[in-house]
Backbone as CSV, one residue per row, in Angstrom:
resi,resn,N_x,N_y,N_z,CA_x,CA_y,CA_z,C_x,C_y,C_z
1,UNK,-0.530,40.394,18.554,-0.947,39.386,17.611,-2.219,39.840,16.916
2,UNK,-2.289,39.673,15.619,-3.485,40.025,14.864,-4.192,38.758,14.437
3,UNK,-5.505,38.865,14.308,-6.297,37.723,13.868,-7.321,38.186,12.860
4,UNK,-7.641,37.365,11.916,-8.674,37.693,10.944,-9.978,37.125,11.473
5,UNK,-10.985,37.959,11.542,-12.267,37.479,12.028,-12.970,36.723,10.923
6,UNK,-13.472,35.508,11.196,-14.137,34.719,10.164,-15.326,35.442,9.558
7,UNK,-15.968,36.296,10.315,-17.171,36.956,9.842,-16.920,37.953,8.723
8,UNK,-15.679,38.330,8.481,-15.425,39.321,7.448,-14.661,38.755,6.268
9,UNK,-14.342,37.499,6.277,-13.554,36.932,5.192,-14.393,36.734,3.946
10,UNK,-13.863,37.151,2.801,-14.488,36.875,1.522,-15.835,37.507,1.309
11,UNK,-16.081,38.646,1.911,-17.390,39.258,1.811,-17.247,40.708,1.382
12,UNK,-18.074,41.162,0.461,-17.887,42.491,-0.101,-18.840,43.549,0.435
13,UNK,-19.865,43.184,1.166,-20.781,44.175,1.719,-20.000,45.113,2.637
14,UNK,-20.308,46.363,2.624,-19.665,47.383,3.451,-18.216,47.613,3.069
15,UNK,-17.751,46.958,2.020,-16.395,47.166,1.563,-15.324,46.549,2.427
16,UNK,-15.699,45.773,3.438,-14.683,45.287,4.350,-14.609,43.792,4.449
17,UNK,-13.709,43.196,3.705,-13.595,41.752,3.799,-12.212,41.299,4.209
18,UNK,-11.267,42.203,4.300,-9.907,41.757,4.554,-9.261,42.411,5.761
19,UNK,-9.963,43.252,6.477,-9.339,43.914,7.607,-9.041,42.927,8.722
20,UNK,-7.874,43.089,9.329,-7.568,42.308,10.514,-7.707,43.223,11.710
21,UNK,-8.087,42.645,12.821,-8.230,43.423,14.041,-7.370,42.773,15.105
22,UNK,-6.826,43.568,16.018,-6.026,42.982,17.083,-6.859,41.994,17.887
23,UNK,-6.267,40.871,18.254,-6.972,39.879,19.060,-7.428,40.536,20.350
24,UNK,-8.662,40.298,20.729,-9.209,40.864,21.945,-9.699,42.289,21.786
25,UNK,-9.577,42.876,20.608,-10.007,44.251,20.378,-11.430,44.262,19.841
26,UNK,-12.338,43.720,20.625,-13.710,43.600,20.144,-14.687,44.289,21.085
27,UNK,-14.243,45.334,21.779,-15.112,46.058,22.685,-16.132,46.850,21.887
28,UNK,-17.386,46.465,22.007,-18.438,47.135,21.254,-19.221,48.113,22.107
29,UNK,-18.958,48.181,23.402,-19.776,48.996,24.290,-19.756,50.472,23.920
30,UNK,-18.684,50.972,23.334,-18.618,52.369,22.955,-19.454,52.707,21.738
31,UNK,-19.872,51.705,20.988,-20.636,51.927,19.769,-22.121,51.655,19.947
32,UNK,-22.479,50.766,20.853,-23.873,50.393,21.070,-24.490,51.373,22.055
33,UNK,-25.450,52.153,21.584,-26.102,53.166,22.418,-27.590,52.862,22.498
34,UNK,-28.071,52.560,23.695,-29.488,52.287,23.930,-30.034,51.255,22.946
35,UNK,-29.266,50.202,22.720,-29.714,49.125,21.849,-29.624,49.421,20.367
36,UNK,-28.932,50.502,19.998,-28.795,50.883,18.587,-27.315,50.889,18.217
37,UNK,-26.990,50.203,17.133,-25.627,50.182,16.608,-25.648,50.885,15.255
38,UNK,-25.208,52.139,15.242,-25.187,52.945,14.020,-23.781,52.883,13.433
39,UNK,-23.643,52.188,12.310,-22.316,51.989,11.712,-22.038,52.939,10.553
40,UNK,-22.931,53.865,10.279,-22.786,54.734,9.108,-21.520,55.572,9.129
41,UNK,-21.054,55.983,10.285,-19.871,56.842,10.362,-18.566,56.048,10.417
42,UNK,-18.668,54.732,10.504,-17.470,53.895,10.600,-16.907,53.574,9.228
43,UNK,-15.599,53.367,9.154,-15.015,52.920,7.882,-15.641,51.576,7.494
44,UNK,-15.962,51.393,6.232,-16.605,50.147,5.801,-15.870,48.884,6.251
45,UNK,-14.562,48.908,6.276,-13.804,47.716,6.649,-13.996,47.323,8.110
46,UNK,-14.459,48.221,8.944,-14.632,47.965,10.385,-16.035,47.474,10.722
47,UNK,-16.985,47.688,9.851,-18.393,47.463,10.178,-18.735,46.017,10.521
48,UNK,-18.376,45.078,9.664,-18.811,43.694,9.885,-18.269,43.107,11.177
49,UNK,-17.008,43.362,11.471,-16.462,42.811,12.711,-17.218,43.364,13.915
50,UNK,-17.563,44.635,13.888,-18.309,45.241,14.984,-19.720,44.668,15.076
51,UNK,-20.378,44.498,13.950,-21.736,43.946,13.927,-21.750,42.535,14.511
52,UNK,-20.798,41.705,14.104,-20.754,40.331,14.604,-20.314,40.264,16.062
53,UNK,-19.395,41.107,16.481,-18.988,41.120,17.886,-20.147,41.564,18.768
54,UNK,-20.936,42.527,18.302,-22.104,42.962,19.055,-23.093,41.811,19.187
55,UNK,-23.321,41.085,18.107,-24.216,39.924,18.143,-23.709,38.881,19.143
56,UNK,-22.430,38.598,19.103,-21.865,37.590,20.000,-22.043,37.975,21.464
57,UNK,-22.092,39.271,21.759,-22.247,39.745,23.125,-23.669,39.698,23.652
58,UNK,-24.629,39.383,22.795,-26.021,39.309,23.222,-26.297,38.023,23.986
59,UNK,-27.241,38.094,24.904,-27.788,36.901,25.537,-28.949,36.415,24.690
60,UNK,-29.336,35.153,24.854,-30.485,34.635,24.113,-31.697,35.516,24.382
61,UNK,-32.421,35.836,23.317,-33.615,36.663,23.435,-33.357,38.156,23.346
62,UNK,-32.105,38.587,23.387,-31.768,40.004,23.271,-31.541,40.368,21.813
63,UNK,-31.657,41.667,21.525,-31.452,42.139,20.160,-30.918,43.561,20.183
64,UNK,-30.496,44.013,19.024,-30.114,45.407,18.839,-30.557,45.829,17.450
65,UNK,-30.630,47.137,17.235,-31.005,47.670,15.928,-29.742,48.142,15.223
66,UNK,-29.496,47.570,14.062,-28.390,47.990,13.209,-28.884,49.114,12.316
67,UNK,-28.157,50.229,12.282,-28.471,51.349,11.399,-27.348,51.422,10.375
68,UNK,-27.720,51.363,9.094,-26.732,51.314,8.026,-27.142,52.254,6.896
69,UNK,-26.186,52.585,6.018,-26.455,53.489,4.902,-26.761,52.749,3.607
70,UNK,-26.855,51.436,3.667,-27.240,50.632,2.502,-27.920,49.356,3.004
71,UNK,-28.609,48.688,2.129,-29.307,47.458,2.493,-28.287,46.401,2.914
72,UNK,-28.370,45.918,4.152,-27.403,44.931,4.618,-27.777,43.489,4.268
73,UNK,-28.502,43.294,3.178,-28.933,41.947,2.781,-27.777,40.950,2.693
74,UNK,-26.601,41.319,2.135,-25.484,40.363,2.139,-25.077,39.939,3.559
75,UNK,-25.241,40.847,4.509,-24.948,40.530,5.901,-25.912,39.461,6.414
76,UNK,-27.170,39.540,5.992,-28.157,38.519,6.358,-27.683,37.139,5.892
77,UNK,-27.198,37.059,4.663,-26.716,35.778,4.145,-25.508,35.282,4.931
78,UNK,-24.685,36.198,5.361,-23.524,35.829,6.164,-23.960,35.297,7.530
79,UNK,-24.936,35.976,8.155,-25.492,35.468,9.409,-26.081,34.078,9.190
80,UNK,-26.805,33.882,8.093,-27.415,32.583,7.792,-26.367,31.484,7.674
81,UNK,-25.244,31.810,7.072,-24.186,30.817,6.891,-23.481,30.486,8.204
82,UNK,-23.291,31.485,9.041,-22.505,31.285,10.258,-23.335,30.992,11.498
83,UNK,-24.590,31.452,11.521,-25.423,31.317,12.719,-26.818,30.798,12.381
84,UNK,-26.907,29.874,11.452,-28.207,29.332,11.032,-28.991,28.848,12.249
85,UNK,-30.223,29.349,12.363,-31.082,28.950,13.462,-30.802,29.631,14.778
86,UNK,-29.817,30.507,14.826,-29.423,31.127,16.086,-29.669,32.629,16.143
87,UNK,-30.162,33.214,15.050,-30.352,34.663,15.029,-31.744,35.012,14.512
88,UNK,-32.161,36.232,14.813,-33.396,36.779,14.248,-33.022,38.018,13.454
89,UNK,-33.841,38.348,12.465,-33.552,39.458,11.553,-34.882,40.061,11.132
90,UNK,-35.104,41.331,11.433,-36.359,41.981,11.051,-36.075,43.421,10.634
91,UNK,-36.420,43.736,9.388,-36.267,45.111,8.911,-37.253,46.012,9.647
92,UNK,-36.776,47.161,10.103,-37.636,48.183,10.693,-37.758,49.385,9.765
93,UNK,-36.767,49.583,8.905,-36.788,50.648,7.900,-35.935,50.190,6.725
94,UNK,-36.441,50.414,5.505,-35.740,49.933,4.317,-35.501,51.049,3.312
95,UNK,-34.560,51.930,3.641,-34.084,52.937,2.710,-35.099,53.986,2.329
96,UNK,-34.734,54.816,1.387,-33.588,54.662,0.498,-32.263,55.172,1.079
97,UNK,-32.308,55.955,2.157,-31.061,56.485,2.704,-30.608,55.776,3.970
98,UNK,-31.547,55.244,4.723,-31.228,54.588,5.990,-31.943,53.248,6.058
99,UNK,-31.220,52.245,6.521,-31.799,50.926,6.769,-31.634,50.626,8.246
100,UNK,-32.702,50.128,8.854,-32.668,49.708,10.256,-33.123,48.256,10.306
101,UNK,-32.294,47.428,10.925,-32.596,46.007,11.038,-32.412,45.592,12.489
102,UNK,-33.438,44.950,13.040,-33.311,44.402,14.389,-32.690,43.015,14.266
103,UNK,-31.505,42.871,14.841,-30.769,41.613,14.828,-30.758,41.082,16.253
104,UNK,-31.160,39.842,16.413,-31.222,39.280,17.754,-30.648,37.889,17.841
105,UNK,-30.412,37.483,19.066,-29.979,36.112,19.332,-31.239,35.348,19.712
106,UNK,-31.569,34.352,18.916,-32.809,33.601,19.089,-32.875,32.951,20.471
107,UNK,-34.098,32.889,20.999,-34.318,32.187,22.262,-34.098,30.699,22.067
108,UNK,-34.482,30.218,20.892,-34.254,28.824,20.514,-34.220,28.772,18.999
109,UNK,-33.807,27.647,18.444,-33.754,27.522,16.985,-35.130,27.684,16.362
110,UNK,-36.184,27.346,17.086,-37.538,27.443,16.548,-37.964,28.887,16.329
111,UNK,-37.403,29.830,17.096,-37.810,31.229,16.964,-36.959,32.002,15.969
112,UNK,-35.922,31.406,15.463,-35.024,32.100,14.533,-35.668,32.262,13.169
113,UNK,-35.315,33.376,12.516,-35.763,33.608,11.141,-34.622,33.257,10.220
114,UNK,-34.930,32.576,9.143,-33.867,32.247,8.190,-34.270,32.616,6.797
């Protein structure tokens, strides 16, 4: 059975808004290395589902660094729409070739950045 992940519907960042992934095929452990999720080598259509699945796997107060080849600002808006008050977002590097963003699961709504 295939399912469309809500996090990738209708969104053009990373070129991936219509890919379906097999239900239960959300193992991110092979991609997350020492708290860093580098999606630059992945096909654009796969990136968002992996980024959101990694976020969902975090405990409150935990974070990871997303490494991307373009500014993931549209992804920030998507997080804001789907996880308002539940995530943190802090740029660590802003291009021009590499962007690093620390994405975390807020300890509480008061600590979230929006």
